[in-house]
N, C-alpha and C positions, 0 to 999 in steps of 0.2 A: 493067182495074180502075185507077178514078183514086189518086193517090197518097194524099189524103185517105182516103178508103176504105180503103188498103191498110194507113196508119195507126195507123187506130181497129183493126182486125183485129189488127197486129200487138200491139197495146197489150193487148187482151183476151186473145190468147192469153198473153203473157206475165203478166196477172193471174191467169189459170186455173193457170199453173204453180206462180207462189208460194205460191198458194193450197195447190196438191197437196203442196210439199216443207214447208210450215210449218203446215198445218191451219188456215188462215185462213179464214174463211166469207167469200164475197165476193159480190155481187151488181153487174151489168152494166147501166144503162139506155139506150137509145139512144133518145131524144129524135126523135121525126119532124119537126118543127116547132117552133123555138124562136123567139119574137118578142123582140127588143128594140129598143132605139133605133135600133140603126145598120142594121135590115132595111132593105132597098131592093128584093127580089125575091121572087118566090116564090107559092105559092099563099095562102099567109094574108095576106102585105104586098096582095095583088090584092085579096082579100077586103077588109081594112082600107080600104084607098082608095076603095074602093065606095060606102061610106056618106057 
């Protein structure tokens, strides 16, 4: 597992632990493809560059 993915899993585990201890309702969203001005590779970038 890459560090990026491991850090996301660790953060989600922390969020769920805090939820359990404090009774706070949480939602974790995992965006598959985020598009922004610094995007330089990936499926979405390739698709946008073909137009």
